[in-house]
C-alpha positions in Angstrom: 90.5 97.8 92.1 94.3 97.4 91.9 94.7 98.1 95.6 92.2 95.5 96.5 93.9 92.9 94.3 97.2 93.7 96.0 95.7 93.1 99.5 94.0 89.9 98.4 97.3 88.6 97.0 99.0 89.5 100.4 96.2 87.7 102.3 96.5 84.6 100.2 100.3 84.6 100.5 100.2 84.9 104.3 97.5 82.2 104.6 99.4 79.8 102.4 102.6 80.4 104.4 100.9 79.6 107.7 99.0 76.7 106.4 102.3 75.3 105.1 103.9 75.9 108.4 101.1 74.2 110.3 101.3 71.1 108.0 105.1 70.9 108.3 105.0 71.3 112.1 102.2 68.7 112.4 104.0 66.2 110.2 107.5 66.8 111.8 106.0 66.6 115.3 104.2 63.3 114.5 107.3 61.8 113.0 109.4 62.9 115.9 106.9 61.4 118.4 106.7 58.1 116.4 110.5 57.7 116.3 111.0 58.7 119.9 112.8 61.9 119.3 110.2 63.8 121.3 108.4 62.7 124.4 105.4 65.0 123.8 104.1 67.2 121.0 100.9 69.2 121.2 100.2 70.1 117.6 96.8 71.6 118.4 98.6 74.4 120.3 100.2 75.6 117.1 96.8 76.5 115.5 96.2 79.6 117.7 99.9 80.5 117.4 99.5 80.3 113.6 96.4 82.5 113.6 98.0 85.2 115.8 101.3 84.9 113.9 99.5 85.2 110.6 97.7 88.3 111.7 100.9 89.9 112.9 102.7 88.7 109.7 100.0 90.3 107.5 100.0 93.6 109.4 103.8 93.9 109.4 104.1 92.9 105.8 101.4 95.4 104.7 103.3 98.2 106.5 107.0 97.3 106.3 107.2 95.1 103.2 108.1 91.5 102.5 111.3 91.5 104.6 109.4 92.6 107.7 106.7 90.0 107.2 109.3 87.3 106.7 111.1 88.3 109.9 107.8 87.9 111.8 107.2 84.5 110.1 110.7 83.2 110.9 110.6 84.6 114.4 107.3 82.9 115.3 108.7 79.6 113.9 111.8 79.8 116.1 109.7 80.7 119.1 107.5 77.6 118.5 110.6 75.5 118.2 111.8 76.8 121.5 108.4 76.0 123.0 108.5 72.4 121.7 112.1 72.0 123.0 111.1 73.4 126.3 108.1 71.0 126.6 110.5 68.1 126.0 113.1 69.2 128.5 115.8 70.2 126.0 116.9 73.1 128.2 116.8 71.0 131.4 114.2 73.3 133.0 111.0 71.1 133.1 112.6 67.7 133.9 
């Protein structure tokens, strides 16, 4: 019973983290579009990224502990930031 509760707690923690990230990215992307800081933001593309990232986050955290899971979470967030900046020509590649 105790093992099951630990896994359930981990699942809820990971789901809450990714839901929060989705909400923050959607809100920040919408504001950045509204105020002209971004030319384009496709928030719907973050949903599958969050699902895959959440699965990886869970697996790593279950095996390597909290620090490993946090590294996956932060790494995916930074990768998404790079994608958003790339879509908006911040690196001078797509424009």
